Each structure stands twice: as structure tokens, then as C-alpha cells.
LOKEMI-388017 format. One record per residue: z, y, x of N, C-alpha, C in turn. Coordinates in steps of 0.001 Angstrom, whole numbers, plus 500000, padded with zeros to 6 digits. Each point is the difference from the previous one (the first is absolute). Layout:
<vexbas>
ZYXZYXZYX/...
</vexbas>
This chain:
<vexbas>
477955614708157220498901499193499489500563498815499237/499271499521499046500436498829499255499695498750500787/500750498941499706499797498731500680498684499379499625/499459499126500868498743499338499716500145499040498827/498913499800499289500003499077498875499659498608500494/500348498949499218499698498651500441498526499779500318/499096500631499247498578499774500232499542500564501342/500752500938500562499636500585501275500532499186501171/500742498943499724500615499200501039499264498681500135/500170499356501137499303498752500255500490498842499148/501300499806499796500436498807499279499539499999498545/499662498817499498499753499846498578501338500043499267/500004500597498816501237500159499257499776499539498567/500918499189499509499878499462498644501308500218499249/499875500451498762501141500133499094499727499130498781/500923499074499704499870499270498745501217500295499128/500031499429498806501062500329499065501293499253500289/499925498687500139501211499185500068500454499698501418/499088499882500959500383499610501349500732498673499981/501157499899500659500730498736500046500804499678498740/500010500915499030500736499760498761499171499062499118/500579498879499620499262498959499275499997500265498499/499426501132499630499850500376498602498580500512499783/499451499853498799498621500441499732499933501508499747/500292500781501022500011501453499861498600500537500223/499548500862499093498612500450500068499824501487499813/501098500762499834499846501443499845501351500673500231/499988501320500003501192500803500265501141499709499025/499785500039498687501139499765499107500595498608500133/499184498993500277500545498657500194500904499958501227/499591500659501080500833500054501205501299500749499717/499903501148499351501211500754499666500967499166499177/499467499246499049500847499199499114500670498856500748/499245499275500791500509498785500636500899500291501187/499747501090500719500660500231501288501145501003499945/500443500383498819501220500773499879499844501493499852/498792500536500120499840501450499895500329500503498599/499488499314498976500308500437498636501493499898499716/500627498979500544501438499808499797500807501152500594/499760500342501250500792501057500645499651501367499410/498720500263499809499579501281499422500590500195498606/500147498905499239500472500092498631501506499985499831/500741499911501089501460499928499859500595501200499278/499435501180500210500569501198499364499866499952498482/499039499228499482499829499883498554500561498693499453/500443499106500886500622498765499559499057498854499760/498716500168500333499033498914499822498821500240500949/499264498944500373498876500186500938498960500970499443/499503500850500886498966500970499644498922500017501074/498729500061499624498956500165501009500109501354500705/499728500002501281499766501260500723498557500362499706/499774501085499300498670500264499465499066500686501001/500095499582501247499012500282501037499826498708500790/498952499922500799499751498803500806500841500042501272/501317499921499815500917500183501128499928498839500984/500104498759499535499981498858500912498674499928500751/498917500307499329498696500001500670499922501071501076/500613501161499735500039501067501006500769499550501231/501174499379499797500785499504501132499215498941500770/499295499135499290499211498962500675498910500608500878/499388501082499554498974500656500812500606500584501271/501220500534499900500667500496501206500279498839500956/500500498878499477500229498827500848498696499560500673/498904500058499268498716499594500575499594500907501146/500162501315499813499663500926501082500911499783501199/501299499785499730500926499720501097499580498743500756/499679498938499275499610498757500637498741500136500820/499029500740499463498748500183500731500224500775501297/500816501053499938500278500766501215500822499183500989/500977499245499495500806499162500887499138498964500700/499049499428499265499104499024500624499146500640501084/499546501213499770499213500704501016500846500324501230/501254500404499770500907500257501121500207498727500805/500234498885499303500207498724500688498774499588500795/498820500164499420498765499623500691499819500819501269/500289501287499917499884500855501185501022499640501069/501065499306499608501054499605500946499899498523500383/498842499402499741499762498649500481500284498884499028/500329500315498756500224498973498984498934500171498925/498879499308500118498893500219499066500336499532498585/500043500936499085500221499709498587498825500573499222/499312499160499273498749500408499361500104500173498500/501091499561499410500120500143498553501460500155499605/500212500633498856501347500169499451499895499856498492/501014499368499441500017499766498561501367500383499451/500005500648498845501243500319499308499752499866498508/501013500309499187499840499829498560500813501039499242/499606500204498749500706500945499140501377499448499629/500115498677499849501297499405499686500997500240501127/499561499840501252500905500267501123500385501474500054/499065500871499669500318501430499945501087500269498968/499902499355498848501013500195498958501359499488500460/500038498838500648501272499444500456500650500902501047/499208500564500899500570500931500981500483501288499322/499377500391498915500431501204499293501370499823499351/500357498767499647501313499741499373500956499322500975/499735500086501301500783499244500987501487500321499943/500356501270499871501426500351499954500688499409498770/499338500086498865500574499479498767500077498467500057/499023499380500625500001498553500181501174499568500865/500244500741501076501132499677500879501321500095499248/500170501063499220501234500195499251500218498859499002/498931499566499353500107498988498948500266498601500535/499829499773501304500049498631500528501112499785501012/500948500915500108501137499767500883501049499165499269/500900499420500790501115499246499424501228500868499778/499890501286500307501138500901499840500428500056498524/501292499926499765500542500095498648500068501472499617/498872500532499607499851501439499764499131500195498775/500382500897499132499253500218498764499125501235500133/498714499799499812499054501100500121500077500907498768/499866501299500234500036500982498926498850499770499028/500277500107498724498993499892498959500201501120498993/498975500293499226500092501038498979498656500680499836/499845500730498928498727500648499704500160501510500026/498864500683499922500001501454499973500019500614501384/500318501292500035500038500723501263498981501112500058/499942500710501144499057501107500130498567499534499739/499086500936499687500164501448500092500765500581498814/500447501258500209500713500733498967499044500982499322/500278500327498760499171500939499241500787501269499748/499468501151500417500675501279499818499749500554498601/500715501070499665499882500609498665498609500531499721/499262500383501039498646500500499803498946498926500243/500412498726499945499037498906500010499475499597501350/500692500365501061499566499632501341500757498755500451/499279498989500447500646498807500540500254500198501485/501225499676500441500366500231501390500629498748500604/499739499817501277500705499024500828500939500784500906/501161499414500293500923500634500942500305499017501123/500460500549501115500364499141501130501073500663500847/500959499201500385500964500377501017500528498721500625/500319500067501272500593498871500706501482500226500244/500534501065499416501366500436500277500810500059498708/501122499280499958500819499956498786500570501375499645/500370500795501010500559501314499710498966500902499329/498744499939500478498954500802499370499756499535498565/500022498700499774499872499446498648501074500577499085/501225499998500460501105500515499189499827501485499703/499623500772500991499867501449499805498850500316499047/498909499259500109498839500227499131500363499767498539/500595498840499725500297499682498605501141500854499461/500941500371500839501054500912499547499397501336499585/499022500453500753499337501273499692499262499919498661/499507498802499660499308499816498719500961499679498860/501298499903500290500991499835498956500369498569499668/499663499030500855500335498599499731501486499742500245/500544499030499291501410499638500166500193499245501306/501222500003500490500299499280501238499734498506499844/500287499455498823499788498573499777498513499641500063/499138500801499384498562499736500042499466500130501417/500491500988500727499563500190501387500416498810500847/501251499585499838500509498867500784499260498710499657/499773499753498729499346498772499560498533499957500412/499357501158500046498567500036500287499632499818501454/500917500350500917499629499966501415499655498596500514/500779498954499755499650498690500566498618499493499588/499627500003498701498653499523499680498897500895500561/500263501301500060498997500894500573499805499692501480/501087499812500718499935499710501432499361498648500267/500246499027499125499535498637500233498608499716499451/499365500966499343498749499700499306498890499577500940/500035500421501272498973499596500951500025498495500230/501181499400499918500095498571500238499981499161498750/500350500601498862500124499228498765498824500164499047/499252501093500129498889500351499098500487500272498579/501278500327499840500538500447498719500880501212500252/500202500794498944500853501188500145500602500371498652/500934499179499491500613500272498702501040501119500085/499602501204499671500883501161500101500667500306498662/501150500655500026500621500437498744499074500936499229/499932499826498692499142500850499170500358501474500143/501248500266500326500443501393500104499211500767501059/499602499335501070499265500700501051498635500455499487/499316499128499277498718500400499422500191501148499014/501092499986499259500265501068499032500232501341500704/500659499954501154500237501241500753498689500627500455/499053499179500437498693500528500394499237500478498774/500083499251498916499259500349498786500447501331499407/501194500439500356500510501279499481499572501189500851/499319499749501108499615501069500927498492500115500120/499535501208500278498603500211500351499748499478501419/498743499687500275499660499465501318500456500939501109/499787501286499827500380500957501044501492499901500303/500805499841498975501439499913500192500375498735500767/499354498891499689500274498744500721499572500135501458/498846500614500231499524500184501372500936500900500797/500518501040499376500944500893500673501278499246500348/500475499164499089501190499197500273499763499069501174/498815499417500075499681499139501133499982500768501309/499361501168500004499918500800501221501384500446500468/500891500261499064501335500487500347500911498895500518/499678498749499690500904498897500346499398499003500988/498774500247500444499382499094500964499360498775499377/499754500023498697499337498899499300498536500369499781/499096499123500396498575500260499807499620499744498554/499290500940499403499519499884498623498485500156500025/499294498988499493498539500001500049499461499722498608/499030500795499588499346499783498714499091498779500079/500045499170498974499112498832499924498638500471499517/499002499779500835498642500397499601499515499095498886/499368500587499012499583499249498821498636499352500148/499353500208501127498712499357500237499937499610501465/499067499119500306499859499543501370499680501165500916/500494499915501231499789501066500964498595499991500576/499733500975500859498674500145500596500062499856501513/500954499199500477500154499825501438498839499160500522/499212500569500902498822499302500497499971499881501526/501003500497500684500004499937501454500234498588500507/499884499805501318500206498666500576501462499585499873/500266498701499876501386499549499882500792500158501292/499301500098501125500680500248501273499050500750500922/500578500629501024499200500693501012500368499459501378/498992499762500809500202499588501389499452501105500895/500879500570500837499602501080500908500182499531501437/498910499750500737500150499588501409500716501079500800/500928499584500854500791500937500779500269499437501387/500105500890500977500513499631501312499003499278500882/500467499699501198499187499294500977499981498507499679/498967499279500453499967498548499765501183499303500643/500433498912499372501072499184500546499463498754500660/500901499154500424499593498752500640499413499049498965/499296498978500464499362499048499104501052499227499204/499672499682498754500898499193499189500004498565500515/501120499306499856500055498609500464499095499113499156/499602498842500507499152499099499214500761499422498811/499262499646498955500586499352498835500050498497500216/500886499327499263500093498546500124499709499355498649/501020499739499195499776499261498755499749500908498804/500632501199499973499875500896498860499422501331500460/499406500771499090499257501198500411500791500991500840/501283500241499680500771501022500720501006499401500978/499881498704500319500878499405501008499964500818501282/501179500233500574500095500740501252500179501488499838/499838500525498782500182501429499764501426500263499509/500545501137500408501383500352499679500011501253499124/500699499912498896500163501108499069501466500399499982/500287501275500188501349500535499833499993500835498730/500905499690499077500039500764498748501388500576499763/500019501237499523501234500654499560499766500391498549/500325499077499087499627500168498601501144499589499083/499856500353498730500973499587498993499317499880498655/500739499455499030499532499784498636498823499010499995/498846500340499397498938499006499778498750500287500826/499461501197499890498687500330500552499885499681501488/500895500561500822499930499772501435500270498561500392/501100499384499510500236498597500328498862499077499588/499348500285498866498892499147499580498833500097500975/499723501203500499498929500143500993500290499144501230/501240500063500502500366499162501136499955498524499670/500358499641498778499968498607499554498579499443500060/499028500785499548498596499561500052499584499730501445/500366500893500908499624499817501407500671498761500583/501242499725499576500672498781500481499303498755499464/499591500023498732499292498857499442498697499721500750/499429501040500577498765499840500783500276499622501451/501270499857500376500334499489501323500705500951500923/500154501276499644500645500961500893501501499720500098/500576500334501140501452500035500149500473501348499483/500895499997499029500464501242499378501481500188500295/500334501160500574501380500343500352500435501165499131/501023499784499198500530501063499149501028500828500761/499891501322499883501026500910500501500852500401498806/501279499635500035500903500252498892501165500863500466/500662500705499077501141500847500385501173499150500471/500950500593500706501167499237500445500660499257498844/500262498719500212500554499171498940498962499300499161/498719500330500205498920499343499265499580500749498754/498832499682499494499481500604498781500912499616498831/500518500990499246500872499666498858499343499086498979/498672499996499956499302499135499043500221498521500283/500489499656501181500262498596500329501083499390499107/500827500820499386501137499473499251499909500283498503/498812500357499535499799500216498568499812498641499325/500819499663499000499869498685499369498696499875499207/499582498745499790500643498735500355499784499650501467/500889499153500516499971499621501402499390498614500147/499105499862500971499423498705500361500494499676501404/500919499036500110500624499748501293501002501090500294/499682500841500980500899501104500345499301501345499924/498913500089499223499235501243499935499420500167498601/499741501240499631499408500306498706498650499311499826/499806499373498854498704499373499722498897501043499916/500309501159499399498991501056499920499580500455501398/500981500165500876499707500426501363499149498952500709/500361498737499861499267498938500679498577499860499470/499771500344498746498656499908499447499009500844500784/500490501078500633499129500907500753500232499946501502/501083499355500436500371500088501414500279498647500654/499741498922499280500229498672500575499148499829501256/500626499481501066499265499735501230499926501156500972/500504501167499619500040501135500924501303499947500804/499953500498501222501229500200500759500477501427499771/501230500305500421500549501330499737500853500465501158/500010501322500191500871500631500988500609501233499341/501285500224500209500678501164499438499908501176500960/499460501128499520499909501220500803500352501189499123/500728500924500527500315501235499298498984501053500422/498929500125499230498927500915500378500384501465499824/501138500259499394500482501383499904500578500496501323/500144499103500977500534500371501310498903499917501051/500153500780501057499015499958501087499988498637500673/501162499351500102500057498673500609499227498983499161/500134500080498669499273499082499131498506500207500083/499565501247500087498564500275500109499464499538501351/500805500147501042499578499507501320499848498481499974/500895499329499296499897498549499894498747499595499226/499654500791498995498775499711499264498780500147500904/499946501064500783498878500191500919499887498825500969/501136499495500450499986498847500886499474498769499271/500403499819498754499533498859499206498491500060499790/499476501210499869498572500163499741499135499731501224/500596499838501173499186499763501193499209498704499901/500465499050499195499237498762499850499381499845498614/500020501096499217499476499936498636498542500437499940/499294499463499023498622500409499731499903500852498737/501010499885499117500035500753498744501410500534499788/500099501263499581501272500557499534499798500461498570/500882499560499116499881500256498575501301500597499480/499895501077499221501193500545499346499631500564498637/501001500108499139499834500738498736501127501006499837/500228500762501054501023501044500005499637501119499031/501003500764499624499774501168499162499141501025500751/499247500821499269499153500998500656500804500893500948/499463500218501184500618500878500980500958499327500959/500457498796499684501002499356500847499418499619501356/498770499498500037499401499604501277499908501191500947/499596501157499478499895501191500844501377500455500484/501000499967499113501345500420500408500565499100501092/499656498731499959500490499054500992499095499924501234/498929500802500014499033499949501098499423498595500145/499735499374498866499426498658499970498725499979499166/499264501112500040498747500049499261498889499327500789/498822499901499399498912499236500610499559500586501333/499855501322500066499533500608501251500950499687501154/501285500039499739500992499709501035499924498535500427/499974499082499043500055498586500360498707499508500630/498858500536499572498755499555500636499842500578501392/500696501081500291500014500498501379500809499063500891/501102499496499467500858499106500771499430498592500050/499361499571498893499498498630499889498527500022499581/499086500197500935498574500044499663499562498712499301/499152500152499004499485498849499268500842499588498819/501152500623499792500872499630498899499346500338498656/500161499121499023499645500306498613501267500482499310/499992501249499568501174500674499421499738500158498510/500787499331499161499758500009498561501145500653499260/499669500950499142500983500692499170499670499722498534/500935499355499303499816499673498584500854500954499174/499373500852499217500725501018499264499936499808498499/500544500984499289499975499955498546498821500745499411/499847501271500401498997500869499388498893500427500950/500109499679501295499030500559500930500120501510500008/498875500686499903500033501466499981499759500558498596/500235499168498964499692500410498630500839501178499533/501241500137500484500882501067499551500379500966501117/499448499830501182500383500859501100501454499785500391/500717501095500236501390499916500455501014499900498863/499543500010498752500925500013498861499790498771499116/499867498866500617499726498775499257501259499455499340/499851499410498812501123499254499434500230498726500800/501050499271499675500232498725500665498770499111499845/499602499375501088498781499192499989500299498556499680/500365499711498756500331498644499607499016499494498945/500054498710499771499008499299499195499759500642498638/501057500199499217499815500400498606499529501439499871/500428500874500916499484501365499967498521500027500352/499603499163500955498579499941500368499176499439498847/500497498955499338499303499493498817499784501107498976/501056500779499769499940501034498968499005501097500365/500119500543501209499177501151500372498546499617500261/499769498810500534498630499593500323499174499705498764/500653499764498873499291499590498801499896498499499861/500456499248501009499941498549499904500811499504498806/501158500610499758500841499564498884499248500040498680/499137501006499839499263500143498748499059498839499752/499630499293501074499058498894499860500675498642499916/501312499923500279500649498704500191500365499282498718/500233500721498923500358499382498724499635500984498903/499780499513498788499576500908498914500917501192499807/501311499840500211500925501113499805499920501039501106/499393499648501135499914500926501122501259500127500813/501008499174499734501244500068500765499820499322501356/500509500596501078499897499345501305500595498601499984/499401499123500771500566498662500141501280500094500821/500992499186499663501196499912500833499847498940501085/498863499368500061499644499161501137499488500919501104/500324499675501255499669500915501102498525499851500408/499126500461499133498561499829500210499474500847501148/500394501271500072499466500841501065500690499721501331/501262499562499976500634499581501250499220498864500640/499599499020499198499229498872500532498654500483500521/499283500769499192498699500505500454500148500868501249/501044500837500030500198500875501158500250499221501272/500816498947499915500238499178501181498754499284500468/499224499481499055498776499279500366498960500942500594/499894501192499442499049500979500534500398500430501408/501300500192500232500460500344501345499609498912500993/500235498734499633499625498891500886498499499965500233/499219500305498965498543500033500158499589501083500998/500637501170499892499684501061500953500356499622501421/501121499316500182500389499546501342498970499018500544/499532499086499165498987499045500446498698500706500366/499629501021499216498790500763500344500159500671501365/501203500560500252500256500645501291500030498978501130/500566498818499767500016498952501029498589499501500297/499152499954498979498615499598500228499294501012500887/500231501295499766499467501024500900500619499875501393/501281499704500030500720499882501279499435498880500863/499725498855499380499502498876500775498576500249500485/499285500881499329498616500309500383499908501155500984/500913500996499876499884501208500819501167500210500944/501115499325499752501193500204500805500843501184499570/499491500804499040500687501230499636501011499765498891/501161500641500101501003499956498954499638500915498851/500848500020498986499681500796498819501248500261499187/499890501004499138501000500259498975499434499529498671/500812499271499232499607499523498676500902500674498969/499407500701499060500746500671498941499637499386498651/501006499621499244499786499487498650501175500418499137/499853499833498713501082500384499085499902499183498727/501084499995499243499968499380498685498957500686499118/499951501313500099499069500765499166498552499663500343/499673499952501278498619499677500375499642498580499605/500972499089499999499717498607499658499571499845498547/500465500897499116499609499875498595498511500216499793/499315500591500984498555500209499865499239498679499958/500627498905500432499331498708499999499892499389498610/500897500396499102500062499335498700499055500687499022/499029499279499446499159500608498958500879500373498810/500071501267499680500946500454498989499360500165498628/498857499382499804499457499836498663500279498567499586/500450499822498778500389498664499566498776499104499873/500052498819500591498858499080499916499822499477498580/498826499436499738499677499562498648500941498912499503/500511499174500901500821498886499551501282500451499313/500464501224500282501272500435499425499943500124498483/498801500159499445499869500145498549500043498658499281/499852498909500732499870498703499338501156499051500258/500809500224501052501041499037500321501300500333499264/500774498976499753501318500165499398500879498839500436/501303500222499949500969498964500325500699499603498707/499832498731499601500628499493498787500517498598500250/501190499760499511500589498660500085500023499476501434/500248500908500958500122499588501387498692499696500698/498880500353499368498701499720500607499127501247499950/499071500089500952499030501092500045498771499591499197/499593500858499081498835499731499161498953501083500232/498750499643499783498917500977500053499162499950501250/500288499062500904499194499867501215499930498525500359/498886499356499628499867498576500264501014499197499203/500403498864500547501007499176499353501369500676500093/500820499904498953501352500568500085500761499413501177/500730500846500718500731499560501182501458500419499873/500885499154500497501426500290499902500367501231500823/500840500844499448500440501216500674501337499727500683/500093500316501296501259499846500724501054500921499404/501165499421499675501142500797499543501236499754500846/499865499216501068501137499651500850499471499709501399/500298500862500948499469499831501349500596498788500703/501225499624499642500572498790500590499217498769499560/499584499967498739499176498890499538498640500010500673/499436501164500196498728500092500725500139499400501391/501079500361500708500194499529501371500170498490500063/500531499406498943500209498551499974498784499239499491/499013500695499497498799499371499444499135499461501134/499724498699500048499198499448501110498607500583500107/499496500594498938498666500595500072499973501235500904/501187500586500282500099501135500918500456499566501394/500195498696500201500590499508501234499255500384501255/498671500038499961499213500312501193499970501490500307/500519500832499084499978501451500204501363500559500367/501060499178499889501359500498500194500736499196501059/500882500685500731500939499355500904501413500141499448/500933499224500548501383500020499507500952499933501193/500940500955500049501015500012501055501215500774499490/500707499412499054501089500704499348499526500863498855/498724500232499896499332500702498907498516499700500130/499245500290498969498554499750500020499264501251500465/498954499798500778499219501119500496498528499593500094/499081500964499815498578499689500112499608499737501451/499197498986500204499454499718501326498898501013500320/499596500119501275498949500974500342498779499845499095/499431501118499558498925499937499001498605499801500585/499892499737501293498687499844500619499804498584500522/498796499534499906499593498746500640498848500358500948/500248499839501306499000500356501009499287498749500505/498756500177500365499236498889500593498995500560500994/
</vexbas>
């Protein structure tokens, strides 16, 4: 079932444009321009570009639903909260949180820059996105297409780093290798080398299902502890996640007051040491994991899984974004854990859900943009954004589903399984271009065509230092958005 809407909940919910940002923001393009979305989205072309859907407004609506459900959970646990307020500007700042963190560290590190990048165009006119997380597969794929060793070697670092940099300046030779082949030939090369190849849909998709599903499971558990100052105070979340989607879901729950414990592989999550470094940890990692505690467990061993089961004895939520089938192989699926821990909310954040069955491509941001049709709506050229738009939406939708399940839990005592995916999250974004996209333009560093011209952010470090953003941002070795809700 889909989560309840704000109107179905007791708390009043308000969304405004600017929130605590002291700027005269009055619509979607003004927020995108002022709060860094146009800047990050436009990096692949070398200049700010509007995201030609109401992306920040969509994120703000998710924050509003989360806040309304959190307030209802708090009220049921003895902390009466009757209203929640958020803003589109805060939604935009949270959408660029990783890039903001990178731009505001003191680390002497140079961020990758450059223009161009996927999608690639085949000889028969098909635009394709590719994905691999493995350097060896990358090498085998391009070797099969006839690329030189130098082009293959030069292309891997920007391709690997594009999730964090929002740019992907690849050697022209790689595009030429694809352009010399028919789509079928490129797809065969991908299948033979373990590289996912997905055709970019030329029109918006028709995904209409719910962004998440909540399935009640198991016997009722014990009563949740009372709340104190924040909606989820006293609740414990255990997460085994990586990259963006899963950690962001846990981050939202922590911002609402939950204690979040990360389960990481022996030696810690490798993402902790990806530059730039803030203090002794990656700024990108901290943007999604600041304030969480961590424990190292080897879940590939029976001892590590036993330790996880022990850790879950005091948890109210378990969250993971494991690859399909891994939970069942480890005997850590929802049916097993809710038998051991009645009342647990078990959340699985995936890439494709059941869209491809057992033969799904890698479930990452840019492939989902391409296949869902979202890419076709994001810019006039139809090229996927190199900003992690679906990763952000996927993480927020997962957190929303967990809150919906916790609201049921506090009312009925019953646990549940929450299923969400990057693909299902794209259903939230209206994929028809709004009317404002025909009238706005960026010229001379300012946005024109919507009210008074407004300055367009071109430097996130300058944004973070601007006192007009002071009430929306915190600083601790890097800049980060403060919680996007105001409860009363």
C-alpha cells in the first residue's frame, strides 16, 4: 500500500518557497537558480542549466509527507506535534548536500571538471547509457569495441567519479567506438563483459505505481518507547547500506531523532576515505552519515550474521540496499527477521524493484534516469543529468516508506516490510515540462523570465558563506543543510 498523504494526517503541513533562506524566492526556477541545482545539473555542459521538471518542489513534497508522518508518530508516542513546515529551498539544498560538502572542505584537493560524457549514440541512432562498478569489466567492454588502451585508461577515473563530481569528460575515442557500432552490437558487448547497457527512452515513461510498498508482516511487537524532544527520539535504526540511496534514508531518520547504527564491512566502509577529507573522513561520506555510529561486521560469515541478529534485538528499523537475492542467501530476509524480532520495520531499498525480474541491469542512478524516461524530461537535449537525482529521490522515498510503516507500527504494534527502488521513485516527478521552462533563461549570471532577475549560484562554497543561507546551513569542517522541518 502507498503511504498516507499529508491531508490524511492530523498535523497541519505547510510548504513555502524560501523557508529560512533570506532571499525573495517565489517559484521553482528561482529556487533552482539560487540554491545550486542549476549549477550542479549544468556542470556537464560547463554552465548553469535549469532542470526542466519541478524537481525541488517534488523533493519538498516528500519532506512534507515525511514531516507529517513523523509528527503523527511523535504524537502517538506522547509528544504532541500539531504542525510541520518545510520549504522548496531546503529541499534544493538537501539535494546538493554531497556537492556542498565537497566544495566547503579545507582539504587541498582539486575537484574534477570538464564537459561532455554519456549518453553515447550508436550507428543506428540509438542513445545508450552504460554502467559498471568494476574496472576490469570497463576494460573488457571497451577493448571489445576496439578502443585503445590509453582511451580506456583515461576514461575510467572520470566515469567512476561522476556520481560525486556531476561531470564525466571522457575521451572522444570512446564515443567514436560506440558510434561505429549498431545498438545490438554494443548490447552484446555489454552482456559479454558484465557492463549494463540501457537505451535512453526518448519520451517520459509511464510509471504510475506507488513509490513504495508497505506490507504488514509478523506478530505484534512491544510498544515503542515514548518520544521526547524530536519525533523519532528513542527509536533505533540499524542500516547496512552503501553509496547514496540507503545512507540518505538513514540520514533522514537520524535528522528526525532516531539513533542510527551503520553496519560496515571489516575495516570500515571504503567510502570513508574518498577525497576530499573533512577532518579524518570523506566529506561526501559525512554528508550522508554524519552523526551515525558504526560497527564492523562481516556479514558473509555466519558469525557476522549472528552478531547482526544480536544487534537487531534493540532495533526498531532495519534498512539495507543489498543487491537482489543477497538477503535470501544470507537468511536475513524480512520473513526471517520478523520471526526473530516481532514488530521490526524491515526496509529494502533497491534499484529496479521488480521491473526487470531476475535479469535486471545494474540499478544505479543514470541507468534509471535513462530507462524511466526521466532523462528525456530533464533538459532539452534529453541527456541524463550527472547530478544524482534519482539517488536522492530513492533515499527520500525509502525513508518515507519507513515512516509510513512506523506510523502503522505505533498504532497496531505490527511490523512490516517496506520495498522501494530508484525506479519507483521516479514516478513522483511530473515528467511533462512545466510552462516556466519555455520562458526562463540564464544570462550574465542571472536568471531571467520569472519575476525579478535573480543571481544564479555558480560556486557552492560562496553559497555556504552567504549569510542569507546562514539559518539553513550548519558548519563542521564542511557545510551541510540543517533539518528541513520545523515542528510545533
